mmCIF file as Biopython writes it, N, C-alpha, C and O atoms, coordinates in Angstrom:
data_model
#
loop_
_atom_site.group_PDB
_atom_site.id
_atom_site.type_symbol
_atom_site.label_atom_id
_atom_site.label_alt_id
_atom_site.label_comp_id
_atom_site.label_asym_id
_atom_site.label_entity_id
_atom_site.label_seq_id
_atom_site.pdbx_PDB_ins_code
_atom_site.Cartn_x
_atom_site.Cartn_y
_atom_site.Cartn_z
_atom_site.occupancy
_atom_site.B_iso_or_equiv
_atom_site.auth_seq_id
_atom_site.auth_asym_id
_atom_site.pdbx_PDB_model_num
ATOM 1   N N  . UNK A ? 1  ? 13.322 -26.705 -0.090  1.0 0.0 1  A 1 
ATOM 2   C CA . UNK A ? 1  ? 14.011 -25.871 -1.060  1.0 0.0 1  A 1 
ATOM 3   C C  . UNK A ? 1  ? 15.521 -25.957 -0.851  1.0 0.0 1  A 1 
ATOM 4   O O  . UNK A ? 1  ? 16.296 -25.712 -1.775  1.0 0.0 1  A 1 
ATOM 5   N N  . UNK A ? 2  ? 15.919 -26.295 0.328   1.0 0.0 2  A 1 
ATOM 6   C CA . UNK A ? 2  ? 17.344 -26.335 0.642   1.0 0.0 2  A 1 
ATOM 7   C C  . UNK A ? 2  ? 18.037 -27.364 -0.241  1.0 0.0 2  A 1 
ATOM 8   O O  . UNK A ? 2  ? 17.650 -28.532 -0.271  1.0 0.0 2  A 1 
ATOM 9   N N  . UNK A ? 3  ? 19.053 -26.924 -0.949  1.0 0.0 3  A 1 
ATOM 10  C CA . UNK A ? 3  ? 19.809 -27.815 -1.805  1.0 0.0 3  A 1 
ATOM 11  C C  . UNK A ? 3  ? 19.210 -28.008 -3.185  1.0 0.0 3  A 1 
ATOM 12  O O  . UNK A ? 3  ? 19.748 -28.771 -3.987  1.0 0.0 3  A 1 
ATOM 13  N N  . UNK A ? 4  ? 18.115 -27.338 -3.477  1.0 0.0 4  A 1 
ATOM 14  C CA . UNK A ? 4  ? 17.472 -27.486 -4.779  1.0 0.0 4  A 1 
ATOM 15  C C  . UNK A ? 4  ? 17.677 -26.232 -5.613  1.0 0.0 4  A 1 
ATOM 16  O O  . UNK A ? 4  ? 17.859 -25.138 -5.078  1.0 0.0 4  A 1 
ATOM 17  N N  . UNK A ? 5  ? 17.645 -26.401 -6.913  1.0 0.0 5  A 1 
ATOM 18  C CA . UNK A ? 5  ? 17.745 -25.271 -7.829  1.0 0.0 5  A 1 
ATOM 19  C C  . UNK A ? 5  ? 16.340 -24.843 -8.224  1.0 0.0 5  A 1 
ATOM 20  O O  . UNK A ? 5  ? 15.528 -25.668 -8.644  1.0 0.0 5  A 1 
ATOM 21  N N  . UNK A ? 6  ? 16.060 -23.571 -8.090  1.0 0.0 6  A 1 
ATOM 22  C CA . UNK A ? 6  ? 14.751 -23.042 -8.453  1.0 0.0 6  A 1 
ATOM 23  C C  . UNK A ? 6  ? 14.906 -22.253 -9.740  1.0 0.0 6  A 1 
ATOM 24  O O  . UNK A ? 6  ? 15.725 -21.337 -9.818  1.0 0.0 6  A 1 
ATOM 25  N N  . UNK A ? 7  ? 14.126 -22.603 -10.744 1.0 0.0 7  A 1 
ATOM 26  C CA . UNK A ? 7  ? 14.201 -21.912 -12.028 1.0 0.0 7  A 1 
ATOM 27  C C  . UNK A ? 7  ? 13.106 -20.863 -12.099 1.0 0.0 7  A 1 
ATOM 28  O O  . UNK A ? 7  ? 11.945 -21.142 -11.796 1.0 0.0 7  A 1 
ATOM 29  N N  . UNK A ? 8  ? 13.477 -19.660 -12.498 1.0 0.0 8  A 1 
ATOM 30  C CA . UNK A ? 8  ? 12.514 -18.573 -12.636 1.0 0.0 8  A 1 
ATOM 31  C C  . UNK A ? 8  ? 12.664 -17.922 -14.006 1.0 0.0 8  A 1 
ATOM 32  O O  . UNK A ? 8  ? 12.599 -16.699 -14.129 1.0 0.0 8  A 1 
ATOM 33  N N  . UNK A ? 9  ? 12.863 -18.734 -15.020 1.0 0.0 9  A 1 
ATOM 34  C CA . UNK A ? 9  ? 13.035 -18.207 -16.367 1.0 0.0 9  A 1 
ATOM 35  C C  . UNK A ? 9  ? 11.781 -17.504 -16.877 1.0 0.0 9  A 1 
ATOM 36  O O  . UNK A ? 9  ? 11.872 -16.617 -17.726 1.0 0.0 9  A 1 
ATOM 37  N N  . UNK A ? 10 ? 10.616 -17.889 -16.370 1.0 0.0 10 A 1 
ATOM 38  C CA . UNK A ? 10 ? 9.374  -17.322 -16.871 1.0 0.0 10 A 1 
ATOM 39  C C  . UNK A ? 10 ? 9.198  -15.850 -16.525 1.0 0.0 10 A 1 
ATOM 40  O O  . UNK A ? 10 ? 8.413  -15.172 -17.188 1.0 0.0 10 A 1 
ATOM 41  N N  . UNK A ? 11 ? 9.892  -15.325 -15.519 1.0 0.0 11 A 1 
ATOM 42  C CA . UNK A ? 11 ? 9.725  -13.922 -15.158 1.0 0.0 11 A 1 
ATOM 43  C C  . UNK A ? 11 ? 10.358 -12.990 -16.184 1.0 0.0 11 A 1 
ATOM 44  O O  . UNK A ? 11 ? 10.018 -11.808 -16.221 1.0 0.0 11 A 1 
ATOM 45  N N  . UNK A ? 12 ? 11.257 -13.480 -17.006 1.0 0.0 12 A 1 
ATOM 46  C CA . UNK A ? 12 ? 11.869 -12.640 -18.041 1.0 0.0 12 A 1 
ATOM 47  C C  . UNK A ? 12 ? 10.840 -12.270 -19.104 1.0 0.0 12 A 1 
ATOM 48  O O  . UNK A ? 12 ? 10.995 -11.254 -19.782 1.0 0.0 12 A 1 
ATOM 49  N N  . UNK A ? 13 ? 9.800  -13.071 -19.260 1.0 0.0 13 A 1 
ATOM 50  C CA . UNK A ? 13 ? 8.778  -12.816 -20.271 1.0 0.0 13 A 1 
ATOM 51  C C  . UNK A ? 13 ? 7.575  -12.059 -19.721 1.0 0.0 13 A 1 
ATOM 52  O O  . UNK A ? 13 ? 6.603  -11.864 -20.451 1.0 0.0 13 A 1 
ATOM 53  N N  . UNK A ? 14 ? 7.601  -11.625 -18.466 1.0 0.0 14 A 1 
ATOM 54  C CA . UNK A ? 14 ? 6.464  -10.956 -17.850 1.0 0.0 14 A 1 
ATOM 55  C C  . UNK A ? 14 ? 6.262  -9.571  -18.447 1.0 0.0 14 A 1 
ATOM 56  O O  . UNK A ? 14 ? 7.212  -8.803  -18.602 1.0 0.0 14 A 1 
ATOM 57  N N  . UNK A ? 15 ? 5.017  -9.265  -18.778 1.0 0.0 15 A 1 
ATOM 58  C CA . UNK A ? 15 ? 4.648  -7.928  -19.229 1.0 0.0 15 A 1 
ATOM 59  C C  . UNK A ? 15 ? 3.474  -7.459  -18.380 1.0 0.0 15 A 1 
ATOM 60  O O  . UNK A ? 15 ? 2.486  -8.183  -18.252 1.0 0.0 15 A 1 
ATOM 61  N N  . UNK A ? 16 ? 3.558  -6.271  -17.799 1.0 0.0 16 A 1 
ATOM 62  C CA . UNK A ? 16 ? 2.440  -5.788  -16.988 1.0 0.0 16 A 1 
ATOM 63  C C  . UNK A ? 16 ? 1.222  -5.516  -17.866 1.0 0.0 16 A 1 
ATOM 64  O O  . UNK A ? 16 ? 1.373  -5.213  -19.049 1.0 0.0 16 A 1 
ATOM 65  N N  . UNK A ? 17 ? 0.033  -5.617  -17.312 1.0 0.0 17 A 1 
ATOM 66  C CA . UNK A ? 17 ? -1.175 -5.371  -18.101 1.0 0.0 17 A 1 
ATOM 67  C C  . UNK A ? 17 ? -1.263 -3.920  -18.546 1.0 0.0 17 A 1 
ATOM 68  O O  . UNK A ? 17 ? -0.792 -3.013  -17.860 1.0 0.0 17 A 1 
ATOM 69  N N  . UNK A ? 18 ? -1.873 -3.718  -19.704 1.0 0.0 18 A 1 
ATOM 70  C CA . UNK A ? 18 ? -2.019 -2.367  -20.249 1.0 0.0 18 A 1 
ATOM 71  C C  . UNK A ? 18 ? -3.357 -1.802  -19.777 1.0 0.0 18 A 1 
ATOM 72  O O  . UNK A ? 18 ? -4.396 -2.049  -20.388 1.0 0.0 18 A 1 
ATOM 73  N N  . UNK A ? 19 ? -3.319 -1.046  -18.689 1.0 0.0 19 A 1 
ATOM 74  C CA . UNK A ? 19 ? -4.531 -0.430  -18.175 1.0 0.0 19 A 1 
ATOM 75  C C  . UNK A ? 19 ? -4.389 1.087   -18.106 1.0 0.0 19 A 1 
ATOM 76  O O  . UNK A ? 19 ? -5.064 1.738   -17.308 1.0 0.0 19 A 1 
ATOM 77  N N  . UNK A ? 20 ? -3.521 1.648   -18.932 1.0 0.0 20 A 1 
ATOM 78  C CA . UNK A ? 20 ? -3.273 3.084   -18.890 1.0 0.0 20 A 1 
ATOM 79  C C  . UNK A ? 20 ? -4.465 3.897   -19.379 1.0 0.0 20 A 1 
ATOM 80  O O  . UNK A ? 20 ? -4.553 5.085   -19.068 1.0 0.0 20 A 1 
ATOM 81  N N  . UNK A ? 21 ? -5.383 3.301   -20.132 1.0 0.0 21 A 1 
ATOM 82  C CA . UNK A ? 21 ? -6.548 4.038   -20.613 1.0 0.0 21 A 1 
ATOM 83  C C  . UNK A ? 21 ? -7.553 4.281   -19.496 1.0 0.0 21 A 1 
ATOM 84  O O  . UNK A ? 21 ? -8.312 5.248   -19.556 1.0 0.0 21 A 1 
ATOM 85  N N  . UNK A ? 22 ? -7.572 3.429   -18.483 1.0 0.0 22 A 1 
ATOM 86  C CA . UNK A ? 22 ? -8.572 3.517   -17.425 1.0 0.0 22 A 1 
ATOM 87  C C  . UNK A ? 22 ? -8.076 4.258   -16.187 1.0 0.0 22 A 1 
ATOM 88  O O  . UNK A ? 22 ? -8.758 4.231   -15.162 1.0 0.0 22 A 1 
ATOM 89  N N  . UNK A ? 23 ? -6.927 4.915   -16.237 1.0 0.0 23 A 1 
ATOM 90  C CA . UNK A ? 23 ? -6.368 5.581   -15.070 1.0 0.0 23 A 1 
ATOM 91  C C  . UNK A ? 23 ? -7.011 6.946   -14.863 1.0 0.0 23 A 1 
ATOM 92  O O  . UNK A ? 23 ? -7.276 7.671   -15.822 1.0 0.0 23 A 1 
ATOM 93  N N  . UNK A ? 24 ? -7.263 7.291   -13.586 1.0 0.0 24 A 1 
ATOM 94  C CA . UNK A ? 24 ? -7.768 8.623   -13.284 1.0 0.0 24 A 1 
ATOM 95  C C  . UNK A ? 24 ? -6.597 9.586   -13.117 1.0 0.0 24 A 1 
ATOM 96  O O  . UNK A ? 24 ? -5.436 9.187   -13.206 1.0 0.0 24 A 1 
ATOM 97  N N  . UNK A ? 25 ? -6.911 10.855  -12.875 1.0 0.0 25 A 1 
ATOM 98  C CA . UNK A ? 25 ? -5.868 11.886  -12.802 1.0 0.0 25 A 1 
ATOM 99  C C  . UNK A ? 25 ? -4.911 11.657  -11.632 1.0 0.0 25 A 1 
ATOM 100 O O  . UNK A ? 25 ? -3.706 11.878  -11.759 1.0 0.0 25 A 1 
ATOM 101 N N  . UNK A ? 26 ? -5.444 11.218  -10.504 1.0 0.0 26 A 1 
ATOM 102 C CA . UNK A ? 26 ? -4.600 11.005  -9.325  1.0 0.0 26 A 1 
ATOM 103 C C  . UNK A ? 26 ? -3.607 9.871   -9.575  1.0 0.0 26 A 1 
ATOM 104 O O  . UNK A ? 26 ? -2.432 9.981   -9.223  1.0 0.0 26 A 1 
ATOM 105 N N  . UNK A ? 27 ? -4.075 8.793   -10.177 1.0 0.0 27 A 1 
ATOM 106 C CA . UNK A ? 27 ? -3.201 7.652   -10.451 1.0 0.0 27 A 1 
ATOM 107 C C  . UNK A ? 27 ? -2.156 8.005   -11.495 1.0 0.0 27 A 1 
ATOM 108 O O  . UNK A ? 27 ? -1.008 7.574   -11.388 1.0 0.0 27 A 1 
ATOM 109 N N  . UNK A ? 28 ? -2.534 8.781   -12.503 1.0 0.0 28 A 1 
ATOM 110 C CA . UNK A ? 28 ? -1.566 9.214   -13.517 1.0 0.0 28 A 1 
ATOM 111 C C  . UNK A ? 28 ? -0.479 10.076  -12.888 1.0 0.0 28 A 1 
ATOM 112 O O  . UNK A ? 28 ? 0.700  9.922   -13.205 1.0 0.0 28 A 1 
ATOM 113 N N  . UNK A ? 29 ? -0.876 10.991  -11.991 1.0 0.0 29 A 1 
ATOM 114 C CA . UNK A ? 29 ? 0.102  11.850  -11.320 1.0 0.0 29 A 1 
ATOM 115 C C  . UNK A ? 29 ? 1.018  11.026  -10.420 1.0 0.0 29 A 1 
ATOM 116 O O  . UNK A ? 29 ? 2.216  11.297  -10.334 1.0 0.0 29 A 1 
ATOM 117 N N  . UNK A ? 30 ? 0.457  10.026  -9.753  1.0 0.0 30 A 1 
ATOM 118 C CA . UNK A ? 30 ? 1.254  9.175   -8.882  1.0 0.0 30 A 1 
ATOM 119 C C  . UNK A ? 30 ? 2.256  8.354   -9.675  1.0 0.0 30 A 1 
ATOM 120 O O  . UNK A ? 30 ? 3.391  8.173   -9.233  1.0 0.0 30 A 1 
ATOM 121 N N  . UNK A ? 31 ? 1.862  7.857   -10.832 1.0 0.0 31 A 1 
ATOM 122 C CA . UNK A ? 31 ? 2.790  7.103   -11.687 1.0 0.0 31 A 1 
ATOM 123 C C  . UNK A ? 31 ? 3.891  8.014   -12.223 1.0 0.0 31 A 1 
ATOM 124 O O  . UNK A ? 31 ? 5.042  7.591   -12.329 1.0 0.0 31 A 1 
ATOM 125 N N  . UNK A ? 32 ? 3.555  9.254   -12.561 1.0 0.0 32 A 1 
ATOM 126 C CA . UNK A ? 32 ? 4.549  10.178  -13.108 1.0 0.0 32 A 1 
ATOM 127 C C  . UNK A ? 32 ? 5.515  10.664  -12.028 1.0 0.0 32 A 1 
ATOM 128 O O  . UNK A ? 32 ? 6.725  10.709  -12.248 1.0 0.0 32 A 1 
ATOM 129 N N  . UNK A ? 33 ? 4.978  11.028  -10.863 1.0 0.0 33 A 1 
ATOM 130 C CA . UNK A ? 33 ? 5.800  11.596  -9.802  1.0 0.0 33 A 1 
ATOM 131 C C  . UNK A ? 33 ? 6.476  10.519  -8.962  1.0 0.0 33 A 1 
ATOM 132 O O  . UNK A ? 33 ? 7.634  10.674  -8.573  1.0 0.0 33 A 1 
ATOM 133 N N  . UNK A ? 34 ? 5.772  9.442   -8.683  1.0 0.0 34 A 1 
ATOM 134 C CA . UNK A ? 34 ? 6.300  8.406   -7.807  1.0 0.0 34 A 1 
ATOM 135 C C  . UNK A ? 34 ? 5.928  8.694   -6.369  1.0 0.0 34 A 1 
ATOM 136 O O  . UNK A ? 34 ? 5.509  9.803   -6.040  1.0 0.0 34 A 1 
ATOM 137 N N  . UNK A ? 35 ? 6.080  7.704   -5.516  1.0 0.0 35 A 1 
ATOM 138 C CA . UNK A ? 35 ? 5.703  7.884   -4.116  1.0 0.0 35 A 1 
ATOM 139 C C  . UNK A ? 35 ? 6.836  7.501   -3.172  1.0 0.0 35 A 1 
ATOM 140 O O  . UNK A ? 35 ? 6.609  7.336   -1.973  1.0 0.0 35 A 1 
ATOM 141 N N  . UNK A ? 36 ? 8.031  7.360   -3.685  1.0 0.0 36 A 1 
ATOM 142 C CA . UNK A ? 36 ? 9.164  6.973   -2.852  1.0 0.0 36 A 1 
ATOM 143 C C  . UNK A ? 36 ? 9.688  8.130   -2.030  1.0 0.0 36 A 1 
ATOM 144 O O  . UNK A ? 36 ? 9.303  9.282   -2.228  1.0 0.0 36 A 1 
ATOM 145 N N  . UNK A ? 37 ? 10.564 7.807   -1.114  1.0 0.0 37 A 1 
ATOM 146 C CA . UNK A ? 37 ? 11.173 8.806   -0.254  1.0 0.0 37 A 1 
ATOM 147 C C  . UNK A ? 37 ? 12.160 9.623   -1.070  1.0 0.0 37 A 1 
ATOM 148 O O  . UNK A ? 37 ? 12.953 9.071   -1.832  1.0 0.0 37 A 1 
ATOM 149 N N  . UNK A ? 38 ? 12.112 10.921  -0.912  1.0 0.0 38 A 1 
ATOM 150 C CA . UNK A ? 38 ? 13.027 11.817  -1.619  1.0 0.0 38 A 1 
ATOM 151 C C  . UNK A ? 38 ? 14.250 12.065  -0.750  1.0 0.0 38 A 1 
ATOM 152 O O  . UNK A ? 38 ? 14.120 12.303  0.450   1.0 0.0 38 A 1 
ATOM 153 N N  . UNK A ? 39 ? 15.428 12.011  -1.343  1.0 0.0 39 A 1 
ATOM 154 C CA . UNK A ? 39 ? 16.653 12.285  -0.608  1.0 0.0 39 A 1 
ATOM 155 C C  . UNK A ? 39 ? 16.907 13.783  -0.602  1.0 0.0 39 A 1 
ATOM 156 O O  . UNK A ? 39 ? 16.574 14.470  -1.568  1.0 0.0 39 A 1 
ATOM 157 N N  . UNK A ? 40 ? 17.489 14.296  0.464   1.0 0.0 40 A 1 
ATOM 158 C CA . UNK A ? 40 ? 17.776 15.727  0.506   1.0 0.0 40 A 1 
ATOM 159 C C  . UNK A ? 40 ? 18.832 16.092  -0.530  1.0 0.0 40 A 1 
ATOM 160 O O  . UNK A ? 40 ? 19.671 15.261  -0.876  1.0 0.0 40 A 1 
ATOM 161 N N  . UNK A ? 41 ? 18.800 17.322  -1.026  1.0 0.0 41 A 1 
ATOM 162 C CA . UNK A ? 41 ? 19.793 17.726  -2.030  1.0 0.0 41 A 1 
ATOM 163 C C  . UNK A ? 41 ? 21.201 17.717  -1.444  1.0 0.0 41 A 1 
ATOM 164 O O  . UNK A ? 41 ? 21.408 18.038  -0.274  1.0 0.0 41 A 1 
ATOM 165 N N  . UNK A ? 42 ? 22.159 17.344  -2.282  1.0 0.0 42 A 1 
ATOM 166 C CA . UNK A ? 42 ? 23.552 17.251  -1.859  1.0 0.0 42 A 1 
ATOM 167 C C  . UNK A ? 42 ? 24.158 18.644  -1.789  1.0 0.0 42 A 1 
ATOM 168 O O  . UNK A ? 42 ? 24.054 19.425  -2.735  1.0 0.0 42 A 1 
ATOM 169 N N  . UNK A ? 43 ? 24.787 18.947  -0.667  1.0 0.0 43 A 1 
ATOM 170 C CA . UNK A ? 43 ? 25.485 20.220  -0.538  1.0 0.0 43 A 1 
ATOM 171 C C  . UNK A ? 43 ? 26.955 19.981  -0.811  1.0 0.0 43 A 1 
ATOM 172 O O  . UNK A ? 43 ? 27.535 19.008  -0.331  1.0 0.0 43 A 1 
ATOM 173 N N  . UNK A ? 44 ? 27.547 20.860  -1.574  1.0 0.0 44 A 1 
ATOM 174 C CA . UNK A ? 44 ? 28.946 20.678  -1.947  1.0 0.0 44 A 1 
ATOM 175 C C  . UNK A ? 44 ? 29.840 21.439  -0.977  1.0 0.0 44 A 1 
ATOM 176 O O  . UNK A ? 44 ? 30.198 22.592  -1.217  1.0 0.0 44 A 1 
ATOM 177 N N  . UNK A ? 45 ? 30.195 20.780  0.119   1.0 0.0 45 A 1 
ATOM 178 C CA . UNK A ? 45 ? 31.140 21.369  1.061   1.0 0.0 45 A 1 
ATOM 179 C C  . UNK A ? 45 ? 32.360 20.464  1.113   1.0 0.0 45 A 1 
ATOM 180 O O  . UNK A ? 45 ? 32.244 19.256  1.322   1.0 0.0 45 A 1 
ATOM 181 N N  . UNK A ? 46 ? 33.506 21.048  0.925   1.0 0.0 46 A 1 
ATOM 182 C CA . UNK A ? 46 ? 34.738 20.273  0.875   1.0 0.0 46 A 1 
ATOM 183 C C  . UNK A ? 46 ? 35.194 19.830  2.263   1.0 0.0 46 A 1 
ATOM 184 O O  . UNK A ? 46 ? 35.792 18.764  2.404   1.0 0.0 46 A 1 
ATOM 185 N N  . UNK A ? 47 ? 34.919 20.633  3.282   1.0 0.0 47 A 1 
ATOM 186 C CA . UNK A ? 47 ? 35.372 20.287  4.627   1.0 0.0 47 A 1 
ATOM 187 C C  . UNK A ? 47 ? 34.219 19.670  5.408   1.0 0.0 47 A 1 
ATOM 188 O O  . UNK A ? 47 ? 33.049 19.872  5.086   1.0 0.0 47 A 1 
ATOM 189 N N  . UNK A ? 48 ? 34.575 18.914  6.442   1.0 0.0 48 A 1 
ATOM 190 C CA . UNK A ? 48 ? 33.560 18.318  7.296   1.0 0.0 48 A 1 
ATOM 191 C C  . UNK A ? 48 ? 32.947 19.392  8.179   1.0 0.0 48 A 1 
ATOM 192 O O  . UNK A ? 48 ? 33.656 20.263  8.680   1.0 0.0 48 A 1 
ATOM 193 N N  . UNK A ? 49 ? 31.658 19.338  8.370   1.0 0.0 49 A 1 
ATOM 194 C CA . UNK A ? 49 ? 31.019 20.310  9.242   1.0 0.0 49 A 1 
ATOM 195 C C  . UNK A ? 49 ? 31.255 19.912  10.692  1.0 0.0 49 A 1 
ATOM 196 O O  . UNK A ? 49 ? 31.739 18.815  10.972  1.0 0.0 49 A 1 
ATOM 197 N N  . UNK A ? 50 ? 30.910 20.812  11.615  1.0 0.0 50 A 1 
ATOM 198 C CA . UNK A ? 50 ? 31.136 20.536  13.024  1.0 0.0 50 A 1 
ATOM 199 C C  . UNK A ? 50 ? 30.205 19.444  13.531  1.0 0.0 50 A 1 
ATOM 200 O O  . UNK A ? 50 ? 30.509 18.793  14.531  1.0 0.0 50 A 1 
ATOM 201 N N  . UNK A ? 51 ? 29.080 19.230  12.861  1.0 0.0 51 A 1 
ATOM 202 C CA . UNK A ? 51 ? 28.123 18.221  13.292  1.0 0.0 51 A 1 
ATOM 203 C C  . UNK A ? 51 ? 28.595 16.811  12.969  1.0 0.0 51 A 1 
ATOM 204 O O  . UNK A ? 51 ? 28.159 15.855  13.611  1.0 0.0 51 A 1 
ATOM 205 N N  . UNK A ? 52 ? 29.464 16.665  12.004  1.0 0.0 52 A 1 
ATOM 206 C CA . UNK A ? 52 ? 29.939 15.347  11.599  1.0 0.0 52 A 1 
ATOM 207 C C  . UNK A ? 52 ? 31.074 14.911  12.516  1.0 0.0 52 A 1 
ATOM 208 O O  . UNK A ? 52 ? 32.172 15.467  12.466  1.0 0.0 52 A 1 
ATOM 209 N N  . UNK A ? 53 ? 30.806 13.920  13.348  1.0 0.0 53 A 1 
ATOM 210 C CA . UNK A ? 53 ? 31.830 13.388  14.235  1.0 0.0 53 A 1 
ATOM 211 C C  . UNK A ? 53 ? 32.448 12.165  13.578  1.0 0.0 53 A 1 
ATOM 212 O O  . UNK A ? 53 ? 31.755 11.198  13.265  1.0 0.0 53 A 1 
ATOM 213 N N  . UNK A ? 54 ? 33.747 12.216  13.374  1.0 0.0 54 A 1 
ATOM 214 C CA . UNK A ? 54 ? 34.463 11.094  12.792  1.0 0.0 54 A 1 
ATOM 215 C C  . UNK A ? 54 ? 35.129 10.346  13.932  1.0 0.0 54 A 1 
ATOM 216 O O  . UNK A ? 54 ? 35.982 10.909  14.618  1.0 0.0 54 A 1 
ATOM 217 N N  . UNK A ? 55 ? 34.758 9.079   14.152  1.0 0.0 55 A 1 
ATOM 218 C CA . UNK A ? 55 ? 35.382 8.346   15.258  1.0 0.0 55 A 1 
ATOM 219 C C  . UNK A ? 55 ? 36.857 8.087   14.974  1.0 0.0 55 A 1 
ATOM 220 O O  . UNK A ? 55 ? 37.247 7.792   13.845  1.0 0.0 55 A 1 
ATOM 221 N N  . UNK A ? 56 ? 37.662 8.204   16.020  1.0 0.0 56 A 1 
ATOM 222 C CA . UNK A ? 56 ? 39.098 7.991   15.901  1.0 0.0 56 A 1 
ATOM 223 C C  . UNK A ? 56 ? 39.396 6.583   16.376  1.0 0.0 56 A 1 
ATOM 224 O O  . UNK A ? 56 ? 39.031 6.208   17.490  1.0 0.0 56 A 1 
ATOM 225 N N  . UNK A ? 57 ? 40.062 5.799   15.532  1.0 0.0 57 A 1 
ATOM 226 C CA . UNK A ? 57 ? 40.414 4.432   15.902  1.0 0.0 57 A 1 
ATOM 227 C C  . UNK A ? 57 ? 41.666 4.454   16.762  1.0 0.0 57 A 1 
ATOM 228 O O  . UNK A ? 57 ? 42.614 5.192   16.494  1.0 0.0 57 A 1 
ATOM 229 N N  . UNK A ? 58 ? 41.647 3.631   17.800  1.0 0.0 58 A 1 
ATOM 230 C CA . UNK A ? 58 ? 42.784 3.557   18.703  1.0 0.0 58 A 1 
ATOM 231 C C  . UNK A ? 58 ? 43.608 2.326   18.372  1.0 0.0 58 A 1 
ATOM 232 O O  . UNK A ? 58 ? 43.072 1.311   17.926  1.0 0.0 58 A 1 
ATOM 233 N N  . UNK A ? 59 ? 44.898 2.417   18.589  1.0 0.0 59 A 1 
ATOM 234 C CA . UNK A ? 59 ? 45.784 1.279   18.398  1.0 0.0 59 A 1 
ATOM 235 C C  . UNK A ? 59 ? 45.578 0.303   19.554  1.0 0.0 59 A 1 
ATOM 236 O O  . UNK A ? 59 ? 45.140 0.707   20.631  1.0 0.0 59 A 1 
ATOM 237 N N  . UNK A ? 60 ? 45.887 -0.971  19.344  1.0 0.0 60 A 1 
ATOM 238 C CA . UNK A ? 60 ? 45.686 -1.983  20.377  1.0 0.0 60 A 1 
ATOM 239 C C  . UNK A ? 60 ? 46.535 -1.711  21.617  1.0 0.0 60 A 1 
ATOM 240 O O  . UNK A ? 60 ? 46.070 -1.923  22.737  1.0 0.0 60 A 1 
ATOM 241 N N  . UNK A ? 61 ? 47.746 -1.256  21.441  1.0 0.0 61 A 1 
ATOM 242 C CA . UNK A ? 61 ? 48.645 -1.043  22.564  1.0 0.0 61 A 1 
ATOM 243 C C  . UNK A ? 61 ? 48.433 0.287   23.261  1.0 0.0 61 A 1 
ATOM 244 O O  . UNK A ? 61 ? 49.035 0.529   24.308  1.0 0.0 61 A 1 
ATOM 245 N N  . UNK A ? 62 ? 47.601 1.153   22.718  1.0 0.0 62 A 1 
ATOM 246 C CA . UNK A ? 62 ? 47.412 2.485   23.274  1.0 0.0 62 A 1 
ATOM 247 C C  . UNK A ? 62 ? 46.530 2.410   24.517  1.0 0.0 62 A 1 
ATOM 248 O O  . UNK A ? 62 ? 45.543 1.675   24.538  1.0 0.0 62 A 1 
ATOM 249 N N  . UNK A ? 63 ? 46.889 3.176   25.556  1.0 0.0 63 A 1 
ATOM 250 C CA . UNK A ? 63 ? 46.146 3.173   26.811  1.0 0.0 63 A 1 
ATOM 251 C C  . UNK A ? 63 ? 45.488 4.532   26.983  1.0 0.0 63 A 1 
ATOM 252 O O  . UNK A ? 63 ? 46.113 5.569   26.763  1.0 0.0 63 A 1 
ATOM 253 N N  . UNK A ? 64 ? 44.219 4.516   27.379  1.0 0.0 64 A 1 
ATOM 254 C CA . UNK A ? 64 ? 43.503 5.769   27.647  1.0 0.0 64 A 1 
ATOM 255 C C  . UNK A ? 64 ? 43.851 6.246   29.046  1.0 0.0 64 A 1 
ATOM 256 O O  . UNK A ? 64 ? 44.008 5.431   29.954  1.0 0.0 64 A 1 
ATOM 257 N N  . UNK A ? 65 ? 43.977 7.573   29.236  1.0 0.0 65 A 1 
ATOM 258 C CA . UNK A ? 65 ? 44.229 8.084   30.581  1.0 0.0 65 A 1 
ATOM 259 C C  . UNK A ? 65 ? 43.248 9.163   30.929  1.0 0.0 65 A 1 
ATOM 260 O O  . UNK A ? 65 ? 43.303 9.717   32.027  1.0 0.0 65 A 1 
#
C-alpha cells in the first residue's frame, strides 16, 4: 500500500439496511439514547478552582534554589 493511492469512492453511496421494523424495545431505546460516554455538565466559574494546578514555566537562565 505504501506509495499507492487507494480509492474509496464507493463509500459515499453506502446506505445502511432498513431494519427498523424488526427492532425490539431495548434496541429502539438504545438507538434513541445512545451508549456513548456522557460528559459531565459544564460549570460556569470564571476563576480557577484550588484543585486546578497550572504549571509555571521557567526561563532557561533561571536557577532554582
